[in-house]
N, C-alpha and C positions, 0 to 999 in steps of 0.2 A: 556334694555329699560324697567324699571320696574311699573305698573299700578301705577294708585291712588290706595291706601290703600293699596298696598303691606307690606307690611316689607319688609324693609331690608336684604339680606343673613348675616347669621354669620359665628364666625367662627365652630361649625360644621357643615354647609352645607356647605362650602366651601371644607372645610376637605373630605366631605362624595364624590363632587364633584369630583375634585383629587383622591384619591385613584378609585375611579368607570372607571376615562377618563384613568388612567396607569395602570390598571389592561385590559384594551380594545384598548391596544396599543396604545392610541388617545394622544401621547405624548407631538406634540405641539398644541394640546390642554386646556393641562392639564400643563403644561408649563404656557402656555396665565395665567389659571383660578387663578396661586395661584401671580403673580401679579398683577394681575385684586385684589385681594389677598388685594395685600399690598396698590392697592394705594389708600383703603377703607378704610387705616386705621387700619386693621385685622391683628395683629401677629400671621404667622405659629405657630402651637405648632410641637415637634421635630415625633412627624407620620402626619402630612402633608408630610413635608420633605423629612421622611423616604417611602411615599408609593410613590411620584417622582423621590424617588431619585430608589430605585425596580424596576419600572420602563422602568428605561433608561439599566439599570444594566443586568437587561432580558433580554433586545434590546440589546447585545452584547454593552452600549454605555456609556462605562463606563468612559470616560473622559467627556461627560457630568455630567453623577452625579458624580463626584466631582467637578466642577463647582457650580456647590446646594448647593453642600455641605461648599464649602468652603461661597460663598454665605451665608451661616445659620451664619455661624459663625463666619465671619464680620457683624455681623445684631446685634448678640452678646444678642437679645432675649431670645433662646435656646438654648440647651447645646448635645452637641449625647450622644446615650446612647450606651448600650453594643449591639443592636437588629438592633440599624442604622450601626455601625460600624461589625458587621457582615453580614450586609448586602451589604455595598462596598469595602469587604475586600474577603470571595463569588466571587463577577461582577469579581474583577482583577486575583485570581485562576482562574474561567473560560477561563480567556483569556490569561493564563497559564504565566501569567504577576509576579512572585514572590514575586523578589525582591518589586514591589511595596509591594503587598498584607504582607509583612513581617515587613515591615521599617509603615506603617500604624496597626498593631498588637503590636509596642512595644512603642507605641506616645501610642496610648489606654490606656498601660497596666506604660509605665512607665511614659508621660506626664499627663496623665490627672486619672491616678492612676484605672480607668476599667478594672473590671476585667474577661476578656476574657471567654466566656463560651464550652458549649464540641462542639455545633454548629459550634464555629470560628475554633478551634482547629483542630473540622476533614474538614472541608475545605483546609484548608493548606495543612494537609498532603497528602488530596487527590492532590492539585495540586503539589505540590511537584511531584506527584508521575504518577501527567501524564506528567508530564516537563522532565523528565528520571533523577530526582538529587531524585532517587529512596533511597541512603543513606545519604542522606538530609533530610529524612523526616522521614525516623529510629529512627536516635540522634533525630530528632525535639521532636517524638511522648518520649524518654528516660529522657534528660533532658531538656523541656521544655515543651507540656503537664504532665508528671507527678508530677513534680518534686511543679509542682506552683498545684496540689493535684486531677486534672483535669481525671477522669478514662475515659480510651480509653472502647469505645462503640466495638457493629459492625458494625460498617459503616467506623469507624480508620482503624481497624483491615482489613475489606473484602476490605477498599483502601491500604493498605500495600503489604495486599496479591496478587491486581491485580497491584501494585505497581515492584512488585517481580518475580508475570510472565512473567509480561514485558519482565524486567530485568535478563528475563532468567536466576533467579535465584531458578530454581526449590526446591535448598532443603532447602534454604531458606523459600519460602512461604510455605514449611511442615511447618517448626519449627511455622511460627505466627499461622499458624491454627491451629499445639497442640496449642499453648498456647491461643489460641481464649479458646479452647474447659477447657485446667484448668483450666481458669478462671466461668467455668459455664458461658460462653454466648453463646446461644444457635444461633448458624449459619441460614441464612433468607435464605431463596430461591437464591437469586443475592452471594450471600457468594456461594452456594456450583458450581452455574456455573459459580463463575468466573473461581472458585482453579481447578473443574472440563474440563474447556479451555484448562488452565494453561498446565495442567498433562498431555490432550490428543494433544496441538499443539508438548508440548515435548517432543511426544513418548514414554508418560511414561500410560499407556492404560488403564494398567491390574492395576496401582495405581491410574486410575483413576474411574475401576470398583466397588474396594475398598470403597471412597469415597462416591461412591452409594449406594453404601452397607451399613454405616454407612448412611447414610438417609435413606434408606426405614426403618432401627432399630428403628429411632426416630419419623417415623409418614413420615416424607415427603414424600408429588407426584411428580412423575418425567415430569415435563413438556416437550413441545416439542425443547424449545428452550437445553436443557442438552442432553435431546436422537438427538440431534440432532449433539449438540459437538461432545458429543460420538464416534458416526455416520461418522464426519471428523476425527475424529484419529484414527480410527481404519481404516478408506480408505484411508490412509496416512501414517502408519503402512504395508500396505500391507497384513494386514486382512478382506481381502473384506465379505470372508467365512464366517466371526459372523461381519459383518457391514448388512449383507442381514439380516440373523440371527436375527441381534437386531431389524432391522428396523420391521421386522413381530411384536417382542414383541409387539414395542413401537403404532402399530396397534389393538392390540387387547384390548393393557393397555387404549385406547379410548379414547389417544394422538393420534393428527389426524395430519400427517408426511405436514408441510410447502415446500412451492415452494423449498428454502434451504437445507431439507430432501432427495427432490429426483434429486438436479440439482449435490450435488457429489456424489449421486451413480449412475446416469448417467454420469456423467465425470468418475467416477473412472475405471468403470466397461468401456468407451470406452477406454477408454487408458491404460486397460487392458486384449484387446483384447476377452471383452466377450458383440461384442458390438447384441450379441443376448435378452443375459436378462436385458445389456439397453431399448434395443428396447421394451422391455415386461413394462416392469415401464411407457417408455413414449407413448405405446398404450393406458396403464392402466387407466394415469390420463391424457388425453385430457382432457375429461369432463367437470373435476372442481379443477382442478387446470393451474394457466393459462402460459401459456406457453412463454420464456422469451428466445431473440436471443442468448442470450446464452443455454439454453437445446439446440434446431434447429445445431448447430454448437459443442456443444456436441456431438452427434449420427452423425451426416455428417463429423464428423473427424476419429468415429468408422468405420462407413463405407469407406471411403478413406483407412484407412489403411488397411481394405481387401481387397481393392482396387475396390470395388462394385462401381464404379462412377458412376454409371446409378441412381439406388437407392440416396447415394446422392445428384444428379442434381436432382430427384424427390423430396426431400424432402425439400432442397430448393425453391424448385418451389414450394410444401402444404406450405413453412413457408410465404411467400410474397400472396399466396393469402389466408393466416390465417388472415392480418395485419401486422404480427411483420416483420417491416424494417430491412434489413440485416443491419450489418455493413462492416469496412474493414476486420475484423479476417476471416471473418464469410468468403469474398470471396477468403482467404488470405488462407481458412482451403482446401476450393475447390482445388483454385488451385497445392497447394503442391499435391490433390490425383490427379489432372489430370495428371501430370506428375510420378510424382513414379506409373499411370501405363501404362504410354507411352504412352494418350494420348495430343500430345505439340500442335495439329490445337485445340482440344476441351480447351486445359486450352486458348490460345488467345481470344478465345470466351469467356473464363470468363472475361477474364481482361479486355473486348467488351462495358464486362454487365458492368463491374465496372466504369469501364471511364463513362455509361449514367447514371450511376445511382445519383441522387442528396445527394446524403445522403453523401456519401460516395468516402476517397480521397483516392490514389497507396499510401504507403509508404514506408519504407523502406525493411520491411521487402518483399512487393507486391515483389520490383523490382527484389531482392535478390532472390525470387521466379523462377520467371523466369525468369532470368539471366544465373539460377545453372539448369536450366529445358529447355532452349533454344540454338540457333544454336553458333553460337561465334559470326556472322558479327550481328545476329539479337540480341545478347548483349549486340554487341557497340552500335547499337540502340541505347540502354534501358536505356544503361550506359550513351549516354552523356543529353540523353534526364530529369533524374532521376536532374543529379545537374541541367538544368535550370526548374529544378521547384524548384531547394534551397534546393532539398536532398543530405544528403554528406554519398558520398556511406565511406564501416567499409569493414571488414576487410574479411565479407561474399563477398561482390562487390568484389576485385578488385583479393581477388585470385583464383572464379570461372572466371575473365578474364586471366588472365594469366595461368591458369592451362589450361587454351582453345587455348591461343599464342602459348607457349610452346606445346604441340600436335599440332600442325597446323605449327613448324617450323620459326613461324614465334618470334622469339630471341629477335630482338633487337625491337619492340612493344609490348615484353613483358617487354622488363630492361623499357624501357619512362613507362608503367604504371606503377610499380614494385619503379622507382622513383619519379614518381608523386607522386605518395600513400605515401614513403619518408619525401617527399618535403612537404607533409601535415600534418608531423607528427605523423600517426598510424605506430607503428612497425608491421612488417606483424608478421607473424603464422613462421618459423624458419623452417616446412620443408619446404613453399615457395621461401623462400629466398632462403636458399637453391641449390632446382632446375631451380631458375633465373639462380644460382653464377656458377653452376658448368656444365650447358647446354651452359655459357659464355664464359666458357675455354673450352672443347670439343669441340667450334666453335675459340676458340683463340683472344676471347676479353676480355684477361685477365687483359687490361685499366681497361673497365666495368667492370667486375664483382671488381677491387679493389673498386674502385667508392662507390659500393653501399653496400660494405661493412666498407666503411667511412661512407656513411649517419648512415648506418642499428647502429652505432657505436655512433654516433651524436644522433640520437632517442633517442636511451637507450641501453646504455656500459655497459649492466647487460645483451645484447642480446646473447645467441646458439642459431648456427646452422646446421643445418641436412643437411651432405653432401650426395646423394646419390651412396657415391662409400665406398669401406671395404679399412679395414688397412691391409698390410702382411700379416694379420695373420687370413686375414677369415673375423673376427670381426671384429664391429663396431665399431665407433673412439668415445672415453670419450670423454669431452667437454674442453678439455681439449687439447687434439690431434688437434683434428676439428679449435681452436683457431691457435695451430701450421701449419696448415694448410694455413688456409685463411690468415693469417701473413705472406705465402713464394706465393698466388696467388697476393699480393699487392706490397710484392719484384718482384716477375717475369713481374709486368706488369707496372714498370720501366723505365726494358731494351727492353721490350716485343714494338713490332713495328708494331700497331693495322695492322689491317686485316680489306680491307671495308665493 
């Protein structure tokens, strides 16, 4: 309620209030203010509507923004302008609803005769690229944007380059990059980051270096993002020493490595059996770079690969004491390391710790790791337990158990498990099925062998089978001869009297 003598709010006061509320993400209050404004007989202008619509679009509530837009049109007191259409189109593009965005673009151009500006065209190009519609974006640039007399900017080209990189069309990405340079359009640091990242991920690290040299020639400084992108590309291409050398250059240049830089280097060194180098980096950054579970797990994995289980366990305990919560992946790495080191009792202790950790739940990989490493009967217990917990076994689960059963001479149980696997729709690896079929035949159970073959062909009629016997020349059988052999098994099974 207004105090006596206080003048009623005017259009400017309401517009300022709605704008401030929208920018503060108090969209409900902003919408109520618009209602009060209309109830007071004050007509909002297009700027006021735009402020509220922009607030909803910014918060990914584009349908609510569209409703307000429709209310504005129906009121017939103000008409949308280019800026308002741009806000709404960008909102749909951000949600990757490109058909709706293109429909609005057509409406503004054809029905309302409003000429879109470069910002709107850039939103469309970027949205199409992010929606994996790169070729459509490229066509839109040529057939719509340029034909309408709107020149592409560095933002346009950067979106197209990002889209080409995402579509793994690196040759086209470089063509667009060169076209941008030929038009004398100066790349931004974002443009450089996009093309360097794309080239690095495509394994074209030295092409990425060439772009970096061009960048330095133009006086642009490399930032931590570009350095880290190059280091990541070198690591993925196997150039570990070059990656480490670039890391040292990065430090000397004053670009301070971040968590991602260190995580990339540490993980790569551990995966390539250079755990001591990774440990050196790990110890170096303890005091000034936040260590997360991924970094700890990478080093734990490296130690486990070298069968240094006690060191891995000590680092795992240190992680917990440092307040970093373990995840299931970290436990799985330790489990694999314990079995790799031949310490199955320690593995089961780790499994118990996982079960006691409220933040972790055993997953398929957990069960597969333990089943592959433990004895047959323990494996079968875990097999039934995982299914009770709703975790469906996969190829690795069944294969490990079937091989254990065959090794123990329990051919019928192996058949039952193989049959169950096929009934669930899983097609077993050819070697596993071939071993079961062969053992059944050697045990004079051609009837069961034939049944497995029929079930396997029903699941995958292109399946091939690796049988553990050779042809009469001593050479491994080809696929056609295997199928002929399998056919003879099936035919023989029809005449064979089953052996109990």
